[in-house]
N, CA, C and O atoms as CSV, one atom per row, in Angstrom:
chain,resi,resn,atom,element,x,y,z
A,1,MET,N,N,-144.050,-60.096,-83.537
A,1,MET,CA,C,-143.281,-59.445,-82.497
A,1,MET,C,C,-143.134,-60.398,-81.330
A,1,MET,O,O,-144.096,-61.069,-80.955
A,2,PRO,N,N,-141.971,-60.468,-80.761
A,2,PRO,CA,C,-141.812,-61.299,-79.571
A,2,PRO,C,C,-142.493,-60.652,-78.367
A,2,PRO,O,O,-142.708,-59.440,-78.332
A,3,ALA,N,N,-142.826,-61.484,-77.383
A,3,ALA,CA,C,-143.454,-60.965,-76.169
A,3,ALA,C,C,-142.507,-59.988,-75.488
A,3,ALA,O,O,-141.289,-60.159,-75.532
A,4,GLY,N,N,-143.069,-58.972,-74.863
A,4,GLY,CA,C,-142.260,-57.980,-74.157
A,4,GLY,C,C,-142.996,-56.667,-74.025
A,4,GLY,O,O,-144.164,-56.557,-74.397
A,5,GLN,N,N,-142.308,-55.670,-73.494
A,5,GLN,CA,C,-142.906,-54.352,-73.324
A,5,GLN,C,C,-142.335,-53.423,-74.389
A,5,GLN,O,O,-141.128,-53.408,-74.633
A,6,TYR,N,N,-143.224,-52.640,-75.024
A,6,TYR,CA,C,-142.829,-51.771,-76.119
A,6,TYR,C,C,-143.281,-50.342,-75.859
A,6,TYR,O,O,-144.278,-50.106,-75.176
A,7,TYR,N,N,-142.537,-49.400,-76.410
A,7,TYR,CA,C,-142.819,-47.980,-76.280
A,7,TYR,C,C,-143.170,-47.457,-77.657
A,7,TYR,O,O,-142.430,-47.678,-78.616
A,8,LEU,N,N,-144.295,-46.766,-77.764
A,8,LEU,CA,C,-144.762,-46.239,-79.036
A,8,LEU,C,C,-144.943,-44.737,-78.895
A,8,LEU,O,O,-145.565,-44.268,-77.941
A,9,GLU,N,N,-144.403,-43.988,-79.837
A,9,GLU,CA,C,-144.551,-42.539,-79.828
A,9,GLU,C,C,-144.942,-42.101,-81.233
A,9,GLU,O,O,-144.324,-42.516,-82.214
A,10,PHE,N,N,-145.976,-41.256,-81.328
A,10,PHE,CA,C,-146.315,-40.711,-82.634
A,10,PHE,C,C,-146.749,-39.271,-82.492
A,10,PHE,O,O,-147.170,-38.825,-81.425
A,11,PHE,N,N,-146.637,-38.566,-83.579
A,11,PHE,CA,C,-146.868,-37.131,-83.630
A,11,PHE,C,C,-148.038,-36.860,-84.557
A,11,PHE,O,O,-148.076,-37.373,-85.675
A,12,ALA,N,N,-149.001,-36.055,-84.102
A,12,ALA,CA,C,-150.161,-35.702,-84.923
A,12,ALA,C,C,-150.301,-34.187,-84.953
A,12,ALA,O,O,-150.129,-33.510,-83.940
A,13,GLU,N,N,-150.609,-33.680,-86.113
A,13,GLU,CA,C,-150.773,-32.235,-86.279
A,13,GLU,C,C,-152.115,-31.972,-86.967
A,13,GLU,O,O,-152.159,-31.751,-88.178
A,14,PRO,N,N,-153.237,-31.994,-86.178
A,14,PRO,CA,C,-154.553,-31.861,-86.805
A,14,PRO,C,C,-154.846,-30.465,-87.350
A,14,PRO,O,O,-155.492,-30.332,-88.389
A,15,THR,N,N,-154.383,-29.439,-86.669
A,15,THR,CA,C,-154.596,-28.056,-87.139
A,15,THR,C,C,-153.346,-27.264,-86.774
A,15,THR,O,O,-152.229,-27.690,-87.067
A,16,ALA,N,N,-153.531,-26.132,-86.146
A,16,ALA,CA,C,-152.386,-25.312,-85.748
A,16,ALA,C,C,-151.721,-25.842,-84.480
A,16,ALA,O,O,-150.590,-25.467,-84.171
A,17,THR,N,N,-152.414,-26.711,-83.745
A,17,THR,CA,C,-151.868,-27.269,-82.511
A,17,THR,C,C,-151.263,-28.636,-82.808
A,17,THR,O,O,-151.855,-29.441,-83.528
A,18,SER,N,N,-150.101,-28.890,-82.261
A,18,SER,CA,C,-149.439,-30.181,-82.453
A,18,SER,C,C,-149.611,-31.041,-81.208
A,18,SER,O,O,-149.670,-30.529,-80.090
A,19,TYR,N,N,-149.690,-32.348,-81.414
A,19,TYR,CA,C,-149.849,-33.281,-80.312
A,19,TYR,C,C,-148.772,-34.354,-80.407
A,19,TYR,O,O,-148.433,-34.815,-81.497
A,20,LEU,N,N,-148.247,-34.739,-79.267
A,20,LEU,CA,C,-147.281,-35.829,-79.178
A,20,LEU,C,C,-147.882,-36.870,-78.248
A,20,LEU,O,O,-148.199,-36.562,-77.099
A,21,TYR,N,N,-148.041,-38.092,-78.726
A,21,TYR,CA,C,-148.652,-39.162,-77.946
A,21,TYR,C,C,-147.591,-40.194,-77.601
A,21,TYR,O,O,-146.791,-40.586,-78.450
A,22,ASP,N,N,-147.592,-40.628,-76.352
A,22,ASP,CA,C,-146.688,-41.674,-75.880
A,22,ASP,C,C,-147.519,-42.814,-75.305
A,22,ASP,O,O,-148.444,-42.586,-74.525
A,23,TYR,N,N,-147.188,-44.034,-75.694
A,23,TYR,CA,C,-147.879,-45.208,-75.179
A,23,TYR,C,C,-146.855,-46.269,-74.825
A,23,TYR,O,O,-145.845,-46.433,-75.509
A,24,ILE,N,N,-147.128,-46.980,-73.757
A,24,ILE,CA,C,-146.355,-48.168,-73.402
A,24,ILE,C,C,-147.349,-49.325,-73.400
A,24,ILE,O,O,-148.400,-49.244,-72.766
A,25,PHE,N,N,-147.015,-50.398,-74.109
A,25,PHE,CA,C,-147.902,-51.548,-74.133
A,25,PHE,C,C,-147.093,-52.821,-74.012
A,25,PHE,O,O,-145.905,-52.861,-74.335
A,26,SER,N,N,-147.754,-53.849,-73.545
A,26,SER,CA,C,-147.122,-55.156,-73.375
A,26,SER,C,C,-147.739,-56.146,-74.342
A,26,SER,O,O,-148.954,-56.174,-74.536
A,27,LEU,N,N,-146.892,-56.949,-74.941
A,27,LEU,CA,C,-147.330,-58.014,-75.818
A,27,LEU,C,C,-147.001,-59.318,-75.112
A,27,LEU,O,O,-145.844,-59.583,-74.785
A,28,GLN,N,N,-148.038,-60.142,-74.874
A,28,GLN,CA,C,-147.815,-61.343,-74.094
A,28,GLN,C,C,-147.607,-62.569,-74.969
A,28,GLN,O,O,-146.504,-63.115,-75.013
A,29,ASN,N,N,-148.623,-62.997,-75.648
A,29,ASN,CA,C,-148.521,-64.179,-76.498
A,29,ASN,C,C,-148.953,-63.821,-77.901
A,29,ASN,O,O,-149.907,-63.068,-78.094
A,30,ASN,N,N,-148.267,-64.349,-78.855
A,30,ASN,CA,C,-148.549,-64.069,-80.247
A,30,ASN,C,C,-149.228,-65.288,-80.860
A,30,ASN,O,O,-148.729,-66.406,-80.736
A,31,LEU,N,N,-150.356,-65.078,-81.515
A,31,LEU,CA,C,-151.101,-66.171,-82.126
A,31,LEU,C,C,-150.913,-66.188,-83.636
A,31,LEU,O,O,-151.803,-66.623,-84.366
A,32,SER,N,N,-149.784,-65.728,-84.102
A,32,SER,CA,C,-149.551,-65.698,-85.539
A,32,SER,C,C,-149.307,-67.102,-86.068
A,32,SER,O,O,-148.997,-68.026,-85.316
A,33,VAL,N,N,-149.451,-67.235,-87.343
A,33,VAL,CA,C,-149.213,-68.509,-88.000
A,33,VAL,C,C,-147.895,-68.404,-88.746
A,33,VAL,O,O,-147.781,-67.637,-89.703
A,34,ASP,N,N,-146.901,-69.167,-88.317
A,34,ASP,CA,C,-145.599,-69.177,-88.961
A,34,ASP,C,C,-145.593,-70.191,-90.096
A,34,ASP,O,O,-146.484,-71.032,-90.209
A,35,GLU,N,N,-144.583,-70.091,-90.919
A,35,GLU,CA,C,-144.406,-71.087,-91.967
A,35,GLU,C,C,-144.231,-72.453,-91.321
A,35,GLU,O,O,-143.544,-72.576,-90.308
A,36,ASN,N,N,-144.848,-73.480,-91.899
A,36,ASN,CA,C,-144.670,-74.824,-91.372
A,36,ASN,C,C,-143.231,-75.265,-91.595
A,36,ASN,O,O,-142.705,-75.140,-92.702
A,37,VAL,N,N,-142.594,-75.778,-90.551
A,37,VAL,CA,C,-141.200,-76.176,-90.649
A,37,VAL,C,C,-141.052,-77.652,-91.001
A,37,VAL,O,O,-139.930,-78.142,-91.130
A,38,ILE,N,N,-142.143,-78.356,-91.156
A,38,ILE,CA,C,-142.097,-79.759,-91.545
A,38,ILE,C,C,-142.499,-79.837,-93.012
A,38,ILE,O,O,-143.597,-79.424,-93.386
A,39,ALA,N,N,-141.615,-80.365,-93.832
A,39,ALA,CA,C,-141.868,-80.398,-95.267
A,39,ALA,C,C,-143.044,-81.310,-95.614
A,39,ALA,O,O,-143.845,-80.973,-96.486
A,40,ASP,N,N,-143.160,-82.447,-94.953
A,40,ASP,CA,C,-144.218,-83.414,-95.252
A,40,ASP,C,C,-145.367,-83.267,-94.267
A,40,ASP,O,O,-145.732,-84.225,-93.584
A,41,PHE,N,N,-145.933,-82.079,-94.193
A,41,PHE,CA,C,-147.026,-81.800,-93.258
A,41,PHE,C,C,-148.199,-81.226,-94.027
A,41,PHE,O,O,-148.045,-80.271,-94.789
A,42,LYS,N,N,-149.383,-81.816,-93.825
A,42,LYS,CA,C,-150.569,-81.330,-94.516
A,42,LYS,C,C,-151.788,-81.542,-93.625
A,42,LYS,O,O,-151.935,-82.589,-92.995
A,43,VAL,N,N,-152.657,-80.539,-93.581
A,43,VAL,CA,C,-153.946,-80.648,-92.918
A,43,VAL,C,C,-154.999,-80.471,-94.006
A,43,VAL,O,O,-154.967,-79.484,-94.741
A,44,TYR,N,N,-155.919,-81.403,-94.115
A,44,TYR,CA,C,-156.907,-81.373,-95.190
A,44,TYR,C,C,-158.221,-81.967,-94.711
A,44,TYR,O,O,-158.208,-82.665,-93.697
A,45,PRO,N,N,-159.348,-81.744,-95.363
A,45,PRO,CA,C,-159.555,-80.754,-96.417
A,45,PRO,C,C,-159.642,-79.349,-95.826
A,45,PRO,O,O,-160.001,-79.173,-94.662
A,46,ASN,N,N,-159.319,-78.388,-96.618
A,46,ASN,CA,C,-159.385,-76.989,-96.199
A,46,ASN,C,C,-159.877,-76.174,-97.385
A,46,ASN,O,O,-159.127,-75.978,-98.341
A,47,PRO,N,N,-161.107,-75.697,-97.349
A,47,PRO,CA,C,-162.032,-75.632,-96.220
A,47,PRO,C,C,-162.661,-76.989,-95.921
A,47,PRO,O,O,-162.603,-77.916,-96.728
A,48,THR,N,N,-163.269,-77.077,-94.722
A,48,THR,CA,C,-163.900,-78.318,-94.279
A,48,THR,C,C,-165.276,-78.025,-93.695
A,48,THR,O,O,-165.571,-76.904,-93.280
A,49,SER,N,N,-166.105,-79.055,-93.672
A,49,SER,CA,C,-167.415,-78.899,-93.053
A,49,SER,C,C,-167.513,-79.672,-91.740
A,49,SER,O,O,-168.410,-79.420,-90.936
A,50,SER,N,N,-166.586,-80.621,-91.521
A,50,SER,CA,C,-166.661,-81.391,-90.278
A,50,SER,C,C,-165.291,-81.776,-89.736
A,50,SER,O,O,-164.839,-81.192,-88.751
A,51,LYS,N,N,-164.626,-82.736,-90.349
A,51,LYS,CA,C,-163.349,-83.234,-89.826
A,51,LYS,C,C,-162.183,-82.735,-90.660
A,51,LYS,O,O,-162.314,-82.478,-91.857
A,52,ILE,N,N,-161.021,-82.604,-89.990
A,52,ILE,CA,C,-159.766,-82.373,-90.700
A,52,ILE,C,C,-158.839,-83.548,-90.385
A,52,ILE,O,O,-158.946,-84.176,-89.331
A,53,PHE,N,N,-157.945,-83.826,-91.303
A,53,PHE,CA,C,-157.015,-84.940,-91.172
A,53,PHE,C,C,-155.594,-84.410,-91.251
A,53,PHE,O,O,-155.316,-83.465,-91.990
A,54,ILE,N,N,-154.704,-85.017,-90.494
A,54,ILE,CA,C,-153.300,-84.618,-90.452
A,54,ILE,C,C,-152.491,-85.655,-91.206
A,54,ILE,O,O,-152.531,-86.843,-90.886
A,55,ASP,N,N,-151.764,-85.203,-92.200
A,55,ASP,CA,C,-150.898,-86.076,-92.979
A,55,ASP,C,C,-149.460,-85.659,-92.694
A,55,ASP,O,O,-148.996,-84.628,-93.181
A,56,SER,N,N,-148.757,-86.469,-91.901
A,56,SER,CA,C,-147.382,-86.149,-91.513
A,56,SER,C,C,-146.677,-87.401,-91.029
A,56,SER,O,O,-147.307,-88.318,-90.501
A,57,ASN,N,N,-145.367,-87.434,-91.211
A,57,ASN,CA,C,-144.564,-88.521,-90.658
A,57,ASN,C,C,-144.312,-88.319,-89.167
A,57,ASN,O,O,-143.945,-89.255,-88.457
A,58,GLU,N,N,-144.514,-87.084,-88.699
A,58,GLU,CA,C,-144.359,-86.768,-87.284
A,58,GLU,C,C,-145.526,-87.339,-86.484
A,58,GLU,O,O,-146.631,-87.482,-87.007
A,59,VAL,N,N,-145.282,-87.661,-85.228
A,59,VAL,CA,C,-146.337,-88.073,-84.310
A,59,VAL,C,C,-146.666,-86.884,-83.427
A,59,VAL,O,O,-145.802,-86.391,-82.701
A,60,PHE,N,N,-147.903,-86.419,-83.483
A,60,PHE,CA,C,-148.334,-85.280,-82.680
A,60,PHE,C,C,-149.172,-85.776,-81.515
A,60,PHE,O,O,-149.872,-86.783,-81.619
A,61,GLU,N,N,-149.091,-85.049,-80.391
A,61,GLU,CA,C,-149.736,-85.490,-79.165
A,61,GLU,C,C,-151.024,-84.747,-78.841
A,61,GLU,O,O,-151.947,-85.325,-78.268
A,62,GLU,N,N,-151.093,-83.466,-79.206
A,62,GLU,CA,C,-152.276,-82.694,-78.848
A,62,GLU,C,C,-152.564,-81.622,-79.882
A,62,GLU,O,O,-151.718,-81.278,-80.707
A,63,PHE,N,N,-153.796,-81.100,-79.812
A,63,PHE,CA,C,-154.186,-79.995,-80.684
A,63,PHE,C,C,-154.923,-78.944,-79.862
A,63,PHE,O,O,-155.544,-79.242,-78.842
A,64,LYS,N,N,-154.834,-77.709,-80.338
A,64,LYS,CA,C,-155.594,-76.594,-79.794
A,64,LYS,C,C,-156.109,-75.795,-80.973
A,64,LYS,O,O,-155.388,-75.579,-81.947
A,65,ILE,N,N,-157.361,-75.353,-80.887
A,65,ILE,CA,C,-157.960,-74.574,-81.954
A,65,ILE,C,C,-158.420,-73.244,-81.376
A,65,ILE,O,O,-159.084,-73.192,-80.341
A,66,PHE,N,N,-158.048,-72.164,-82.073
A,66,PHE,CA,C,-158.355,-70.809,-81.631
A,66,PHE,C,C,-159.199,-70.113,-82.682
A,66,PHE,O,O,-159.021,-70.331,-83.880
A,67,ASN,N,N,-160.131,-69.265,-82.220
A,67,ASN,CA,C,-160.891,-68.452,-83.166
A,67,ASN,C,C,-160.059,-67.225,-83.543
A,67,ASN,O,O,-158.936,-67.071,-83.062
A,68,ILE,N,N,-160.592,-66.359,-84.391
A,68,ILE,CA,C,-159.804,-65.215,-84.862
A,68,ILE,C,C,-159.594,-64.162,-83.782
A,68,ILE,O,O,-158.804,-63.237,-83.968
A,69,LEU,N,N,-160.296,-64.292,-82.651
A,69,LEU,CA,C,-160.077,-63.392,-81.521
A,69,LEU,C,C,-158.985,-63.911,-80.586
A,69,LEU,O,O,-158.640,-63.253,-79.604
A,70,GLY,N,N,-158.443,-65.092,-80.892
A,70,GLY,CA,C,-157.390,-65.671,-80.066
A,70,GLY,C,C,-157.904,-66.493,-78.906
A,70,GLY,O,O,-157.129,-66.881,-78.032
A,71,GLN,N,N,-159.200,-66.766,-78.879
A,71,GLN,CA,C,-159.789,-67.560,-77.808
A,71,GLN,C,C,-159.719,-69.044,-78.154
A,71,GLN,O,O,-160.068,-69.453,-79.261
A,72,LYS,N,N,-159.260,-69.844,-77.189
A,72,LYS,CA,C,-159.213,-71.288,-77.422
A,72,LYS,C,C,-160.644,-71.827,-77.405
A,72,LYS,O,O,-161.366,-71.652,-76.424
A,73,VAL,N,N,-161.050,-72.484,-78.498
A,73,VAL,CA,C,-162.415,-72.977,-78.622
A,73,VAL,C,C,-162.508,-74.496,-78.591
A,73,VAL,O,O,-163.592,-75.053,-78.416
A,74,LEU,N,N,-161.367,-75.169,-78.762
A,74,LEU,CA,C,-161.370,-76.625,-78.780
A,74,LEU,C,C,-159.948,-77.109,-78.541
A,74,LEU,O,O,-158.992,-76.490,-79.007
A,75,SER,N,N,-159.809,-78.202,-77.825
A,75,SER,CA,C,-158.496,-78.817,-77.633
A,75,SER,C,C,-158.695,-80.293,-77.347
A,75,SER,O,O,-159.785,-80.729,-76.976
A,76,GLY,N,N,-157.624,-81.056,-77.524
A,76,GLY,CA,C,-157.739,-82.482,-77.260
A,76,GLY,C,C,-156.460,-83.228,-77.560
A,76,GLY,O,O,-155.444,-82.646,-77.941
A,77,SER,N,N,-156.537,-84.519,-77.379
A,77,SER,CA,C,-155.401,-85.408,-77.576
A,77,SER,C,C,-155.401,-85.960,-79.000
A,77,SER,O,O,-156.457,-86.159,-79.600
A,78,LEU,N,N,-154.212,-86.201,-79.526
A,78,LEU,CA,C,-154.065,-86.828,-80.840
A,78,LEU,C,C,-153.444,-88.219,-80.738
A,78,LEU,O,O,-153.045,-88.792,-81.752
A,79,PHE,N,N,-153.358,-88.768,-79.522
A,79,PHE,CA,C,-152.812,-90.114,-79.368
A,79,PHE,C,C,-153.703,-91.124,-80.073
A,79,PHE,O,O,-154.891,-91.231,-79.770
A,80,GLY,N,N,-153.125,-91.867,-81.015
A,80,GLY,CA,C,-153.869,-92.901,-81.713
A,80,GLY,C,C,-154.758,-92.415,-82.846
A,80,GLY,O,O,-155.502,-93.210,-83.421
A,81,THR,N,N,-154.700,-91.131,-83.183
A,81,THR,CA,C,-155.540,-90.624,-84.274
A,81,THR,C,C,-154.820,-89.505,-85.021
A,81,THR,O,O,-153.910,-88.864,-84.494
A,82,LYS,N,N,-155.245,-89.292,-86.242
A,82,LYS,CA,C,-154.734,-88.186,-87.034
A,82,LYS,C,C,-155.894,-87.381,-87.604
A,82,LYS,O,O,-155.796,-86.833,-88.702
A,83,GLU,N,N,-156.992,-87.309,-86.857
A,83,GLU,CA,C,-158.145,-86.532,-87.298
A,83,GLU,C,C,-158.701,-85.717,-86.133
A,83,GLU,O,O,-158.589,-86.099,-84.968
A,84,ILE,N,N,-159.300,-84.593,-86.484
A,84,ILE,CA,C,-159.910,-83.688,-85.508
A,84,ILE,C,C,-161.314,-83.374,-85.988
A,84,ILE,O,O,-161.508,-82.962,-87.132
A,85,ASP,N,N,-162.291,-83.568,-85.120
A,85,ASP,CA,C,-163.690,-83.298,-85.452
A,85,ASP,C,C,-164.017,-81.845,-85.131
A,85,ASP,O,O,-163.977,-81.440,-83.970
A,86,LEU,N,N,-164.340,-81.059,-86.160
A,86,LEU,CA,C,-164.684,-79.650,-86.000
A,86,LEU,C,C,-166.193,-79.429,-86.066
A,86,LEU,O,O,-166.644,-78.292,-86.204
A,87,GLY,N,N,-166.975,-80.498,-85.969
A,87,GLY,CA,C,-168.416,-80.413,-86.103
A,87,GLY,C,C,-169.087,-79.463,-85.129
A,87,GLY,O,O,-170.136,-78.903,-85.446
A,88,SER,N,N,-168.507,-79.267,-83.952
A,88,SER,CA,C,-169.126,-78.398,-82.944
A,88,SER,C,C,-168.828,-76.915,-83.168
A,88,SER,O,O,-169.409,-76.063,-82.496
A,89,LEU,N,N,-167.935,-76.597,-84.098
A,89,LEU,CA,C,-167.551,-75.204,-84.334
A,89,LEU,C,C,-168.477,-74.541,-85.356
A,89,LEU,O,O,-168.989,-75.193,-86.266
A,90,THR,N,N,-168.678,-73.248,-85.189
A,90,THR,CA,C,-169.475,-72.490,-86.156
A,90,THR,C,C,-168.623,-72.163,-87.386
A,90,THR,O,O,-167.402,-72.313,-87.361
A,91,THR,N,N,-169.263,-71.728,-88.429
A,91,THR,CA,C,-168.569,-71.334,-89.653
A,91,THR,C,C,-167.603,-70.197,-89.344
A,91,THR,O,O,-167.960,-69.250,-88.642
A,92,GLY,N,N,-166.373,-70.286,-89.868
A,92,GLY,CA,C,-165.406,-69.223,-89.655
A,92,GLY,C,C,-163.984,-69.685,-89.905
A,92,GLY,O,O,-163.743,-70.810,-90.344
A,93,THR,N,N,-163.051,-68.796,-89.617
A,93,THR,CA,C,-161.624,-69.076,-89.773
A,93,THR,C,C,-161.035,-69.381,-88.407
A,93,THR,O,O,-161.322,-68.694,-87.426
A,94,TYR,N,N,-160.211,-70.414,-88.352
A,94,TYR,CA,C,-159.612,-70.861,-87.097
A,94,TYR,C,C,-158.118,-71.099,-87.279
A,94,TYR,O,O,-157.643,-71.373,-88.381
A,95,ILE,N,N,-157.396,-70.987,-86.179
A,95,ILE,CA,C,-155.979,-71.348,-86.137
A,95,ILE,C,C,-155.890,-72.699,-85.438
A,95,ILE,O,O,-156.365,-72.853,-84.312
A,96,VAL,N,N,-155.286,-73.669,-86.102
A,96,VAL,CA,C,-155.098,-74.996,-85.524
A,96,VAL,C,C,-153.630,-75.131,-85.142
A,96,VAL,O,O,-152.744,-74.990,-85.985
A,97,LYS,N,N,-153.378,-75.406,-83.862
A,97,LYS,CA,C,-152.011,-75.641,-83.379
A,97,LYS,C,C,-151.904,-77.106,-82.998
A,97,LYS,O,O,-152.645,-77.597,-82.146
A,98,ILE,N,N,-150.969,-77.798,-83.641
A,98,ILE,CA,C,-150.755,-79.217,-83.423
A,98,ILE,C,C,-149.342,-79.360,-82.872
A,98,ILE,O,O,-148.398,-78.808,-83.437
A,99,SER,N,N,-149.189,-80.100,-81.769
A,99,SER,CA,C,-147.868,-80.119,-81.134
A,99,SER,C,C,-147.485,-81.493,-80.600
A,99,SER,O,O,-148.317,-82.369,-80.362
A,100,ASN,N,N,-146.166,-81.626,-80.425
A,100,ASN,CA,C,-145.578,-82.743,-79.688
A,100,ASN,C,C,-144.516,-82.156,-78.770
A,100,ASN,O,O,-144.456,-80.937,-78.611
A,101,VAL,N,N,-143.698,-82.968,-78.177
A,101,VAL,CA,C,-142.703,-82.481,-77.222
A,101,VAL,C,C,-141.702,-81.528,-77.873
A,101,VAL,O,O,-141.231,-80.591,-77.229
A,102,GLU,N,N,-141.376,-81.761,-79.137
A,102,GLU,CA,C,-140.325,-81.003,-79.811
A,102,GLU,C,C,-140.797,-79.751,-80.541
A,102,GLU,O,O,-140.041,-78.786,-80.649
A,103,LYS,N,N,-142.022,-79.744,-81.042
A,103,LYS,CA,C,-142.431,-78.621,-81.890
A,103,LYS,C,C,-143.937,-78.434,-81.909
A,103,LYS,O,O,-144.712,-79.313,-81.531
A,104,THR,N,N,-144.315,-77.243,-82.368
A,104,THR,CA,C,-145.721,-76.902,-82.579
A,104,THR,C,C,-145.875,-76.367,-83.996
A,104,THR,O,O,-145.105,-75.513,-84.436
A,105,ILE,N,N,-146.862,-76.871,-84.693
A,105,ILE,CA,C,-147.160,-76.436,-86.052
A,105,ILE,C,C,-148.517,-75.731,-86.026
A,105,ILE,O,O,-149.463,-76.217,-85.407
A,106,SER,N,N,-148.604,-74.590,-86.697
A,106,SER,CA,C,-149.861,-73.847,-86.767
A,106,SER,C,C,-150.281,-73.687,-88.213
A,106,SER,O,O,-149.447,-73.519,-89.103
A,107,THR,N,N,-151.584,-73.743,-88.436
A,107,THR,CA,C,-152.131,-73.533,-89.767
A,107,THR,C,C,-153.532,-72.943,-89.644
A,107,THR,O,O,-154.200,-73.112,-88.624
A,108,LYS,N,N,-153.960,-72.261,-90.678
A,108,LYS,CA,C,-155.318,-71.703,-90.717
A,108,LYS,C,C,-156.251,-72.706,-91.365
A,108,LYS,O,O,-155.888,-73.384,-92.326
A,109,ILE,N,N,-157.468,-72.792,-90.822
A,109,ILE,CA,C,-158.494,-73.671,-91.356
A,109,ILE,C,C,-159.779,-72.877,-91.507
A,109,ILE,O,O,-160.140,-72.097,-90.626
A,110,LEU,N,N,-160.462,-73.073,-92.609
A,110,LEU,CA,C,-161.760,-72.459,-92.826
A,110,LEU,C,C,-162.838,-73.516,-92.602
A,110,LEU,O,O,-162.886,-74.528,-93.301
A,111,LYS,N,N,-163.708,-73.266,-91.609
A,111,LYS,CA,C,-164.825,-74.165,-91.312
A,111,LYS,C,C,-166.058,-73.633,-92.020
A,111,LYS,O,O,-166.457,-72.488,-91.807
A,112,GLN,N,N,-166.667,-74.468,-92.869
A,112,GLN,CA,C,-167.870,-74.059,-93.613
A,112,GLN,C,C,-169.115,-74.520,-92.904
A,112,GLN,O,O,-170.223,-74.271,-93.378
């Protein structure tokens, strides 16, 4: 869903009494993982125990890593390197966002 304000209405009928609920909520940033738009893009190994490597013809400038709660847990520069050290992270699933001026690529990584 794109960022914005949404209106939600639902109807519940638990017994003889009916209820109508109305909610307004805002969606700010979406941390979903879209399909990679670069054909020659690979992050490996996945799963990993320490480092991941980026295999791409594109030059990426920075990375951000988010846990499954959407909290940024690691970030850094990719100038001069195509590897990211995940040694400080605990075991779990993470979203890796790798970007340059033109685009951002996201992928899921399992840290063992």
